[in-house]
C-alpha positions in Angstrom: 15.1 3.7 21.5 14.5 0.4 23.0 16.8 -2.5 22.1 15.4 -4.9 19.7 14.8 -8.7 20.9 17.0 -11.4 19.9 17.4 -12.6 16.9 19.4 -10.1 15.1 19.2 -10.0 11.4 22.5 -12.2 11.2 20.8 -15.1 12.8 17.3 -15.2 11.5 17.6 -18.8 10.0 18.5 -20.2 13.3 15.8 -18.4 15.4 12.7 -20.0 16.6 9.5 -19.1 15.2 8.5 -17.5 18.5 11.8 -15.5 18.7 11.0 -14.2 15.0 7.4 -13.4 15.8 8.6 -11.3 18.6 11.1 -9.5 16.6 8.3 -8.7 13.7 6.2 -7.5 16.4 9.0 -5.1 17.7 9.4 -3.9 14.0 5.7 -3.1 13.7 6.0 -1.3 16.9 8.8 0.8 15.7 7.2 1.5 12.4 4.1 2.9 14.1 6.2 5.0 16.4 7.7 6.7 13.1 4.2 6.9 11.9 5.0 4.8 8.8 2.1 2.3 9.7 -1.1 3.1 11.5 -2.3 -0.3 12.3 -1.0 -3.9 13.5 -1.8 -5.6 10.1 0.4 -6.1 7.1 2.2 -2.8 6.5 1.9 -2.7 2.7 -1.5 -0.9 3.0 -0.3 1.6 5.7 2.9 2.1 3.7 1.1 2.8 0.4 -1.1 5.4 2.2 1.9 7.0 3.6 4.0 7.2 0.5 1.3 8.7 -1.8 0.3 11.1 0.9 4.0 12.2 1.2 4.5 12.4 -2.7 1.5 14.6 -3.2 1.0 16.4 0.1 -2.4 14.6 0.4 -4.5 14.5 3.8 -4.9 11.1 5.0 -8.4 10.1 6.2 -9.2 8.2 9.4 -9.1 4.6 9.5 -12.5 4.0 9.4 -13.4 6.2 6.6 -15.3 4.2 4.0 -14.6 4.8 0.1 -11.3 6.7 0.1 -8.1 7.0 2.1 -6.9 10.4 1.4 -7.9 13.8 -0.2 -6.3 16.8 -2.0 -9.1 19.5 -1.9 -12.0 18.1 -3.5 -10.4 15.0 -5.1 -10.7 11.6 -3.3 -8.2 8.8 -3.6 -8.6 5.3 -2.9 -5.0 3.8 -2.2 -3.9 0.2 -2.4 -0.7 -1.5 -2.8 0.7 -5.0 -3.5 4.3 -6.2 -2.4 5.2 -8.9 -5.0 7.5 -11.8 -3.9 9.3 -14.7 -5.3 6.8 -16.9 -3.8 3.6 -14.7 -5.0 4.2 -12.3 -8.1 0.4 -11.4 -8.3 -0.6 -7.7 -8.9 -4.3 -8.3 -7.5 -4.7 -5.5 -5.0 -6.7 -6.1 -1.6 -10.4 -5.7 -2.1 -12.1 -2.4 -2.6 -15.2 -2.6 -0.5 -17.2 0.2 -1.6 -17.7 1.1 -5.4 -21.4 2.3 -5.5 -22.0 6.0 -6.1 -18.6 7.8 -6.2 -16.6 6.9 -3.4 -13.3 8.2 -4.7 -12.3 10.0 -7.8 -8.9 8.2 -8.5 -7.5 5.1 -7.5 -4.0 5.3 -6.4 -2.0 1.9 -6.8 1.6 1.0 -6.1 3.5 -2.3 -6.6 6.4 -3.0 -4.5 9.4 -5.3 -4.9 10.0 -7.9 -2.5 12.2 -5.5 -0.4 9.6 -2.7 -0.3 11.1 -0.7 -3.1 8.6 1.1 -5.3 8.3 -1.0 -8.5 5.4 0.8 -10.3 2.9 3.3 -9.3 -0.2 4.7 -11.0 -2.9 7.1 -10.7 -6.2 5.4 -12.2 -9.5 7.4 -12.7 -12.6 5.4 -11.2 -14.2 4.7 -14.7 -11.1 2.5 -15.3 -11.3 0.7 -12.0 -15.1 -0.1 -12.4 -14.6 -1.5 -16.0 -11.6 -3.6 -15.1 -12.5 -4.7 -11.4 -14.3 -8.0 -10.8 -16.8 -8.8 -7.9 -15.5 -11.4 -5.5 -18.3 -12.9 -3.3 -15.5 -14.4 -1.4 -13.7 -11.5 -0.2 -17.2 -9.4 -0.4 -15.4 -6.7 -2.6 -14.2 -5.5 -6.0 -10.6 -7.0 -7.2 -8.4 -5.1 -9.3 -5.2 -6.1 -10.8 -2.5 -3.6 -11.4 -0.8 -5.2 -14.3 1.4 -3.5 -17.0 -1.7 -2.9 -19.2 -3.0 -0.5 -17.0 -0.3 2.2 -17.7 -1.1 2.4 -21.4 -4.6 3.3 -20.8 -5.9 6.9 -21.3 -6.2 8.9 -18.1 -3.8 6.6 -16.2 -0.9 8.7 -14.9 2.6 7.0 -14.1 3.5 8.4 -10.7 6.5 5.7 -10.0 9.3 8.4 -9.7 7.1 10.6 -7.2 6.7 7.4 -4.9 10.4 6.5 -5.3 11.2 10.0 -4.4 8.9 9.9 -1.4 10.4 6.8 0.0 13.7 8.5 0.2 12.0 11.3 2.4 12.3 11.3 6.3 13.9 7.9 6.7 11.2 6.0 4.7 13.8 4.5 2.5 
């Protein structure tokens, strides 16, 4: 394993912006090496996909597959995650780019706490997503909030425990 660049976690507050960005880059590189993330973007999306696939033994689709992220036999899943912070407690997930036709069967959503622990996770039928999502011209996609009311809807399955267990699997916790 290569040595991480300075700074260490102990002196983040005194490090320059450039040093912090270099450390962030090296952390993302290591997460990619461990196959936790598949891109150099914000790791929330890739980590969400990984945890759902570990928890349910789903097959991940390629990065360019439109409409769904994973499959389990004939069932297709669109996977989204959101990391809440003290600065932004929103549960609005990233845009769903394709909802015409039947691009997925279930929406798999996870809300992470600030430290990437799993706060809540659910499997949501596409009909509920269609009913509750709103179109945003600004992002050119559908926006869906994974708020607490979703878990009370018929057909929604709480899978928080399964994702929490997957997080501790193979050094992902």
